TINUDREN-229513 format. One record per residue (C-alpha): x negated, y negated, z; residue number from 0. Coordinates in pm, whole numbers, m for minus. Example, Ala and Ser with C-alpha at 12.3 -4.5 7.8 and 13.67 -1.06 7.14 Angstrom:
<lumtis>
((m1230,450,780),0);
((m1367,106,714),1);
</lumtis>
This chain:
<lumtis>
((47,16,15),0);
((m120,m362,m88),1);
((m245,m595,203),2);
((m200,m956,243),3);
((m539,m1112,326),4);
((m596,m1203,597),5);
((m752,m1564,658),6);
((m930,m1590,964),7);
((m1070,m1893,852),8);
((m700,m2069,838),9);
((m690,m2364,1020),10);
((m346,m2529,1121),11);
((m298,m2882,1206),12);
((m9,m2960,1288),13);
((139,m3370,1230),14);
((446,m3480,1404),15);
((734,m3652,1284),16);
((787,m4004,1370),17);
((1015,m3974,1642),18);
((1384,m4072,1576),19);
((1363,m3894,1219),20);
((1630,m3615,1247),21);
((1630,m3358,954),22);
((1954,m3363,769),23);
((2019,m3136,466),24);
((2120,m3308,144),25);
((2196,m3115,m204),26);
((2119,m2795,8),27);
((2116,m2528,m293),28);
((2136,m2753,m560),29);
((1847,m2640,m695),30);
((1649,m2313,m674),31);
((1294,m2383,m614),32);
((1142,m2060,m809),33);
((986,m2289,m1103),34);
((819,m2561,m875),35);
((505,m2730,m977),36);
((362,m2921,m653),37);
((452,m2792,m315),38);
((230,m2722,m28),39);
((112,m2372,138),40);
((232,m2408,480),41);
((94,m2451,842),42);
((120,m2226,1114),43);
((225,m2413,1393),44);
((555,m2542,1414),45);
((704,m2909,1517),46);
((978,m3143,1390),47);
((805,m3254,1101),48);
((491,m3240,908),49);
((327,m2884,854),50);
((m55,m2917,741),51);
((m244,m2617,645),52);
((m623,m2619,580),53);
((m728,m2306,431),54);
((m1097,m2169,362),55);
((m1131,m1826,167),56);
((m1309,m1764,m135),57);
((m1658,m1888,m205),58);
((m1674,m2088,m550),59);
((m1765,m1898,m843),60);
((m1763,m2214,m1085),61);
((m1964,m2552,m1091),62);
((m1762,m2844,m919),63);
((m1917,m3168,m1001),64);
((m1789,m3350,m700),65);
((m1988,m3233,m359),66);
((m1661,m3240,m151),67);
((m1372,m3253,m330),68);
((m1030,m3201,m168),69);
((m696,m3123,m293),70);
((m353,m3212,m101),71);
((m9,m3064,m218),72);
((246,m3212,m87),73);
((654,m3201,m69),74);
((950,m3348,108),75);
((1181,m3086,216),76);
((1530,m3194,309),77);
((1533,m3042,617),78);
((1228,m2901,850),79);
((1343,m2504,853),80);
((1310,m2523,445),81);
((965,m2404,351),82);
((801,m2501,16),83);
((815,m2198,m230),84);
((669,m2382,m516),85);
((334,m2501,m305),86);
((288,m2142,m185),87);
((299,m2045,m532),88);
((69,m2310,m653),89);
((m212,m2254,m347),90);
((m195,m1861,m440),91);
((m319,m1937,m778),92);
((m561,m2179,m700),93);
((m844,m1934,m708),94);
((m1202,m2118,m636),95);
((m1028,m2439,m557),96);
((m854,m2263,m264),97);
((m1117,m2357,m38),98);
((m1067,m2742,m112),99);
((m683,m2715,m92),100);
((m467,m2836,207),101);
((m101,m2820,201),102);
((157,m3113,366),103);
((519,m3079,399),104);
((719,m3359,534),105);
((1104,m3399,550),106);
((1305,m3660,339),107);
((1369,m3826,647),108);
((993,m3932,701),109);
((907,m4331,614),110);
((725,m4342,317),111);
((435,m4526,468),112);
((387,m4242,758),113);
((365,m3983,504),114);
((90,m4218,274),115);
((m79,m4247,599),116);
((m118,m3873,672),117);
((m186,m3810,314),118);
((m464,m4040,347),119);
((m638,m3897,647),120);
((m710,m3617,447),121);
((m928,m3827,200),122);
((m801,m3639,m114),123);
((m912,m3677,m471),124);
((m586,m3531,m632),125);
((m247,m3543,m472),126);
((7,m3286,m614),127);
((390,m3359,m482),128);
((676,m3114,m574),129);
((987,m3335,m709),130);
((1313,m3243,m689),131);
((1691,m3393,m734),132);
((1688,m3419,m349),133);
((1363,m3594,m306),134);
((1267,m3804,m623),135);
((1407,m4129,m441),136);
((1181,m4066,m132),137);
((893,m3927,m315),138);
((875,m4229,m569),139);
((865,m4462,m277),140);
((534,m4272,m139),141);
((370,m4242,m474),142);
((404,m4579,m578),143);
((265,m4672,m222),144);
((m15,m4427,m192),145);
((m130,m4590,m569),146);
((m100,m4948,m493),147);
((m340,m4841,m155),148);
((m563,m4598,m309),149);
((m533,m4620,m696),150);
((m847,m4385,m690),151);
((m640,m4092,m620),152);
((m508,m3877,m917),153);
((m140,m3825,m862),154);
((m6,m3513,m994),155);
((370,m3436,m1032),156);
((558,m3143,m1113),157);
((903,m2982,m1031),158);
((1207,m2932,m1212),159);
((1303,m3327,m1132),160);
((1037,m3456,m1389),161);
((1003,m3184,m1610),162);
((1273,m3305,m1833),163);
((1320,m3688,m1995),164);
((1011,m3716,m1826),165);
((881,m4050,m2006),166);
((1194,m4255,m1883),167);
((1125,m4182,m1525),168);
((1002,m4451,m1296),169);
((788,m4195,m1077),170);
((616,m4084,m1382),171);
((504,m4429,m1478),172);
((298,m4498,m1155),173);
((150,m4098,m1197),174);
((m157,m4006,m1349),175);
((m73,m3637,m1441),176);
((312,m3471,m1479),177);
((291,m3078,m1557),178);
((599,m2962,m1663),179);
((756,m2607,m1660),180);
((651,m2349,m1356),181);
((278,m2460,m1298),182);
((152,m2175,m1113),183);
((m145,m2128,m1315),184);
((m159,m2449,m1519),185);
((m208,m2663,m1218),186);
((m481,m2488,m1137),187);
((m654,m2575,m1468),188);
((m597,m2939,m1398),189);
((m763,m2966,m1120),190);
((m1073,m2790,m1254),191);
((m1051,m3015,m1564),192);
((m1033,m3367,m1348),193);
((m1281,m3230,m1049),194);
((m1552,m3156,m1346),195);
((m1470,m3473,m1491),196);
((m1320,m3330,m1836),197);
((m944,m3459,m1764),198);
((m692,m3459,m2056),199);
((m607,m3749,m2258),200);
((m243,m3722,m2215),201);
((m59,m3758,m1951),202);
((235,m3542,m1946),203);
((117,m3184,m1974),204);
((348,m2842,m2056),205);
((283,m2587,m1877),206);
((227,m2245,m2080),207);
((391,m1946,m2013),208);
((241,m1707,m1803),209);
((327,m1298,m1803),210);
((456,m1266,m1372),211);
((166,m969,m1329),212);
((m82,m1264,m1387),213);
((39,m1491,m1151),214);
((m71,m1399,m755),215);
((185,m1383,m513),216);
((217,m1631,m231),217);
((385,m1432,44),218);
((49,m1399,248),219);
((83,m1778,295),220);
((413,m1805,531),221);
((272,m1819,854),222);
((417,m1673,1160),223);
((581,m1952,1303),224);
((754,m1967,923),225);
((877,m1602,1017),226);
((976,m1697,1327),227);
((1137,m2039,1306),228);
((1183,m2149,923),229);
((1362,m1973,593),230);
((1159,m1785,386),231);
((1203,m1810,m1),232);
((1153,m1461,m200),233);
((1180,m1362,m595),234);
((1220,m1047,m705),235);
((1324,m1205,m1077),236);
((1244,m1535,m1246),237);
((1510,m1635,m1529),238);
((1858,m1611,m1571),239);
((2025,m1379,m1898),240);
((2355,m1644,m1875),241);
((2413,m1990,m2048),242);
((2600,m2178,m1783),243);
((2562,m2565,m1915),244);
((2518,m2722,m1591),245);
((2228,m2538,m1510),246);
((1889,m2574,m1541),247);
((1864,m2170,m1550),248);
((2097,m2189,m1916),249);
((1722,m2254,m2093),250);
((1576,m1946,m1960),251);
((1594,m1673,m2256),252);
((1650,m1351,m2051),253);
((1555,m1291,m1679),254);
((1206,m1083,m1607),255);
((1194,m897,m1300),256);
((850,m900,m1078),257);
((715,m503,m1060),258);
((926,m412,m812),259);
((675,m201,m594),260);
((428,m467,m588),261);
((738,m730,m487),262);
((868,m439,m214),263);
((490,m398,m107),264);
((485,m759,m9),265);
((886,m747,177),266);
((702,m471,354),267);
((407,m673,490),268);
((645,m949,599),269);
((868,m747,775),270);
((606,m579,982),271);
((464,m927,1040),272);
((801,m980,1195),273);
((998,m1135,908),274);
((1363,m1113,936),275);
((1556,m1381,724),276);
((1506,m1343,333),277);
((1649,m1571,112),278);
((1641,m1439,m254),279);
((1612,m1694,m511),280);
((1722,m1496,m845),281);
((1974,m1633,m1022),282);
((2167,m1287,m1104),283);
((2030,m1061,m783),284);
((2254,m753,m908),285);
((2193,m769,m1304),286);
((1996,m483,m1257),287);
((2193,m247,m1067),288);
((1930,m36,m1013),289);
((1674,m269,m894),290);
((1938,m385,m684),291);
((1990,m22,m513),292);
((1660,m25,m443),293);
((1609,m356,m259),294);
((1916,m342,m78),295);
((1831,27,32),296);
((1461,m107,154),297);
((1650,m385,411),298);
((1924,m124,492),299);
((1638,141,597),300);
((1449,m119,804),301);
((1770,m313,945),302);
((1764,m412,1275),303);
((2023,m668,1460),304);
((1829,m962,1320),305);
((1769,m892,1015),306);
((1971,m1159,754),307);
((1894,m1140,350),308);
((2086,m1393,132),309);
((2136,m1345,m239),310);
((2301,m1480,m555),311);
((2574,m1271,m675),312);
((2703,m1195,m1025),313);
((3093,m1175,m895),314);
((3195,m951,m1226),315);
((2955,m709,m1176),316);
((2972,m491,m880),317);
((2979,m117,m959),318);
((3108,166,m747),319);
((2712,276,m625),320);
((2658,m70,m499),321);
((2932,m121,m350),322);
((2846,188,m124),323);
((2547,41,m23),324);
((2698,m294,19),325);
((2953,m105,286),326);
((2677,8,512),327);
((2529,m341,636),328);
((2630,m440,959),329);
((2815,m775,1066),330);
((2592,m1095,1008),331);
((2352,m937,814),332);
((2417,m1030,446),333);
((2560,m1349,263),334);
((2645,m1369,m87),335);
((2674,m1697,m248),336);
((2890,m1604,m533),337);
((2945,m1835,m843),338);
((3325,m1919,m927),339);
((3282,m2278,m1049),340);
((3616,m2244,m1245),341);
((3900,m1963,m1364),342);
((3999,m2148,m1631),343);
((3932,m2003,m1959),344);
((3871,m2292,m2207),345);
((3666,m2471,m1949),346);
((3458,m2146,m1919),347);
((3400,m2172,m2322),348);
((3295,m2517,m2315),349);
((3034,m2449,m2089),350);
((2895,m2113,m2236),351);
((3057,m1907,m1913),352);
((3088,m1533,m1937),353);
((3309,m1426,m1653),354);
((3573,m1187,m1645),355);
((3864,m1360,m1382),356);
((4050,m1072,m1282),357);
((3717,m832,m1184),358);
((3592,m1133,m1024),359);
((3881,m1168,m821),360);
((3919,m793,m764),361);
((3557,m809,m656),362);
((3592,m1122,m411),363);
((3881,m926,m193),364);
((3681,m601,m216),365);
((3429,m784,m40),366);
((3608,m959,238),367);
((3785,m591,346),368);
((3519,m378,302),369);
((3194,m528,372),370);
((3077,m727,678),371);
((2901,m988,413),372);
((2957,m1386,486),373);
((3089,m1486,118),374);
((3007,m1846,37),375);
((3182,m1871,m309),376);
((3131,m2244,m537),377);
((3388,m2392,m745),378);
((3248,m2725,m939),379);
((3471,m3026,m1006),380);
((3410,m3271,m1319),381);
((3324,m3006,m1553),382);
((3397,m3079,m1925),383);
((3750,m2998,m2001),384);
((3853,m2947,m1633),385);
((4173,m3154,m1485),386);
((4267,m3198,m1173),387);
((4578,m2958,m1197),388);
((4361,m2703,m1391),389);
((4083,m2742,m1076),390);
((4365,m2710,m817),391);
((4504,m2430,m976),392);
((4103,m2247,m965),393);
((4122,m2357,m604),394);
((4421,m2190,m506),395);
((4297,m1847,m694),396);
((3999,m1857,m528),397);
((4130,m1945,m142),398);
((4380,m1660,m187),399);
((4104,m1456,m242),400);
((3971,m1501,117),401);
((3584,m1604,99),402);
((3495,m1754,447),403);
((3355,m2062,238),404);
((3449,m2288,m57),405);
((3206,m2488,m152),406);
((3326,m2775,m346),407);
((3072,m2912,m544),408);
((3085,m3212,m796),409);
((2945,m3165,m1127),410);
((2569,m3311,m1128),411);
((2366,m3436,m1454),412);
((2044,m3209,m1393),413);
((1791,m3306,m1622),414);
((1749,m3072,m1889),415);
((2087,m2891,m1848),416);
((2277,m2901,m2147),417);
((2583,m3008,m2019),418);
((2501,m3336,m2184),419);
((2563,m3243,m2523),420);
((2932,m3264,m2427),421);
((2868,m3637,m2304),422);
((3045,m3809,m2575),423);
((3300,m3524,m2659),424);
((3470,m3571,m2331),425);
((3352,m3888,m2245),426);
((3113,m3782,m1904),427);
((3015,m4078,m1692),428);
((2742,m4002,m1476),429);
((2613,m4214,m1166),430);
((2235,m4330,m1281),431);
((2130,m4277,m923),432);
((2070,m3940,m764),433);
((2199,m3715,m703),434);
((2353,m3786,m1066),435);
((2700,m3668,m994),436);
((2985,m3711,m1260),437);
((3198,m4050,m1192),438);
((3450,m3999,m1452),439);
((3553,m3768,m1771),440);
((3806,m3824,m2025),441);
((4089,m3616,m1803),442);
((3995,m3736,m1497),443);
((3953,m4090,m1385),444);
((3694,m4206,m1134),445);
((3994,m4327,m855),446);
((4097,m3935,m899),447);
((3707,m3838,m879),448);
((3703,m4008,m562),449);
((4011,m3836,m395),450);
((3809,m3516,m512),451);
((3494,m3599,m300),452);
((3690,m3679,m13),453);
((3904,m3354,m62),454);
((3521,m3151,m77),455);
((3416,m3362,218),456);
((3701,m3302,443),457);
((3716,m2940,363),458);
((3325,m2854,444),459);
((3386,m3036,782),460);
((3729,m2823,832),461);
((3762,m2550,603),462);
((3372,m2486,554),463);
((3302,m2526,905),464);
((3486,m2210,1052),465);
((3581,m2446,1353),466);
((3924,m2425,1260),467);
((3942,m2050,1114),468);
((4296,m1988,1390),469);
((4433,m2301,1287),470);
((4353,m2359,935),471);
((4591,m2077,795),472);
((4887,m2177,952),473);
((4858,m2531,807),474);
((4807,m2420,452),475);
((5094,m2258,216),476);
((5069,m2095,m63),477);
((4913,m2453,m241),478);
((4675,m2440,22),479);
((4529,m2756,m253),480);
((4829,m2943,m218),481);
((4853,m2914,157),482);
((4483,m3020,203),483);
((4493,m3287,m5),484);
((4790,m3435,216),485);
((4586,m3391,491),486);
((4288,m3525,365),487);
((4457,m3877,230),488);
((4634,m3885,609),489);
((4264,m3849,770),490);
((4150,m4070,525),491);
((4415,m4366,528),492);
((4415,m4335,904),493);
((4019,m4364,955),494);
((3869,m4460,591),495);
((3596,m4271,704),496);
((3436,m3969,572),497);
((3120,m3939,798),498);
((3036,m3967,1144),499);
((3403,m3809,1269),500);
((3272,m3672,1610),501);
((3469,m3322,1662),502);
((3698,m3387,1925),503);
((3813,m3666,1683),504);
((3842,m3423,1406),505);
((4084,m3217,1649),506);
((4308,m3490,1717),507);
((4341,m3617,1335),508);
((4410,m3289,1210),509);
((4669,m3186,1480),510);
((4849,m3530,1382),511);
((4818,m3527,1061),512);
((5006,m3186,1058),513);
((5257,m3328,1291),514);
((5315,m3639,1037),515);
((5309,m3406,680),516);
((5421,m3074,796),517);
((5607,m3104,1143),518);
((5818,m2786,1151),519);
((5420,m2618,1145),520);
((5324,m2804,1406),521);
((5393,m2666,1716),522);
((5241,m2352,1581),523);
((4944,m2547,1479),524);
((4887,m2710,1795),525);
((4825,m2323,1964),526);
((4570,m2222,1713),527);
((4396,m2550,1748),528);
((4339,m2461,2103),529);
((4192,m2149,2055),530);
((3945,m2301,1788),531);
((3930,m2633,2036),532);
((3840,m2347,2312),533);
((3549,m2170,2100),534);
((3396,m2495,2045),535);
((3300,m2514,2408),536);
((3363,m2910,2405),537);
((3313,m3082,2747),538);
((3670,m3237,2749),539);
((3969,m3055,2851),540);
((4209,m2972,2536),541);
((4504,m3110,2728),542);
((4330,m3411,2744),543);
((4345,m3492,2333),544);
((4610,m3687,2162),545);
((4749,m3436,1925),546);
((5074,m3652,1834),547);
((5075,m3940,1571),548);
((5125,m4278,1709),549);
((5517,m4303,1736),550);
((5559,m3928,1883),551);
((5344,m4055,2153),552);
((5567,m4375,2238),553);
((5873,m4173,2218),554);
((5683,m3892,2484),555);
((5624,m4184,2684),556);
((5942,m4343,2728),557);
((6084,m3984,2797),558);
((5832,m3947,3052),559);
((5864,m4273,3218),560);
((6266,m4148,3255),561);
((6207,m3813,3410),562);
((6007,m4019,3666),563);
((6312,m4283,3743),564);
((6562,m3963,3732),565);
((6316,m3797,4010),566);
((6361,m4167,4238),567);
((6761,m4202,4180),568);
((6853,m3817,4218),569);
</lumtis>
């Protein structure tokens, strides 16, 4: 069995987060981190902020002109518990330059000035940044500051956000080089050329395809602290054979697997080191059922109470033998992310999406009834040809399949995705600022789009949070979309807020909305809300909540006063 190399000289340095910066997730699974360019190798200590890894391993076999060059790989993660998979790939493939490389991971809430200060403390010659849709604004600020303060440092950009429409981006203007596409190997070559004073004569460089067997795997660069406290990304394959036009993976020609024996050897080593949290970023994990079966059996044979696996699953492809394996996994061990996006056949055709809707619904229901998997199903609003009514129909159909979560995404214009070919025909109007979300189409006005945005936000707080699992089914009817839209608009009209509603207040607002909108349901909903409230373990007593709309409160107050008078008069 292969071994992950021991790095006895690996030195870990923690850089603490500036006090007051709290990690908050934005665009959590929007772009999978499989084909990134700059991201660092991680460190071996944990704090609420930046982690720095300094590694000295291979002795250089190539002549480097500079005496002690330094390469820093950096990225801004959305949250502290995310790890930068792409940077670890870059580090793993730096060969003799690994000894000169240091990795720094930040979070997007850290001030740009503080990030620059920490990067400059390493005295780098080259800094590579991983750029994504969730960190483009913050990384642009960092790169601008870095080039003002230390213009001699060579800045290299990479990642999906700068791999397309590259020339027109502000961040590119102030960088020295951009590597487009998967740069596992091309980053090494560029660094070598820079350090040998033979740099390329153009700024934008396209990474050439490299066979997966020629890429060094990054798993040994997950530290022990990563394994204990952070999310570990793994991939058994790259690419996707499907052509859904809202997704960058539609540009792939096919899905290419890593050699399975080698991959499972790496998983075994991680497992033996204590890893219990594996997030597979494969776009189509259950595409090749034989491979899927072997991977699932591998983990089933090593099942522990704390093992957790996350997979993205094709909804209409669950053959009987795979179902038999899935049914054996215990509660809390599996999460399936299942992309439905839309049940509307015409919209599916517009975006080149092939999906057997009947089979997808049948499989969703089967998974809910026959496995312990947590089911996270996705819909996207704003697709070309979608209307308010057709989306409502998709939501209602999906709701009745009973997934644990329905993630309502708003269409985003990912640079390079083929969805832009519909811009003129369907009058697609996107926000020019990140996250480049759709603002209106020929079928959906801006006002309607705002209503759906609010619906999605409240649904996340109420439907997806799991905090209202007893009350929610009694709040909604066979037409759940209409019912929840009414609740959404009632709460928004009362508060004007879609953020920063504390949990206690949310319980009150939900009860009040149900009383105002569906009075016949209110008493049952109150009983169920009390169960949910007690489960939330808030400090205040349920009896102290204001569960009635204002008019009802006044009536009750009057009745209580009359009752008190009657007690004195009797």
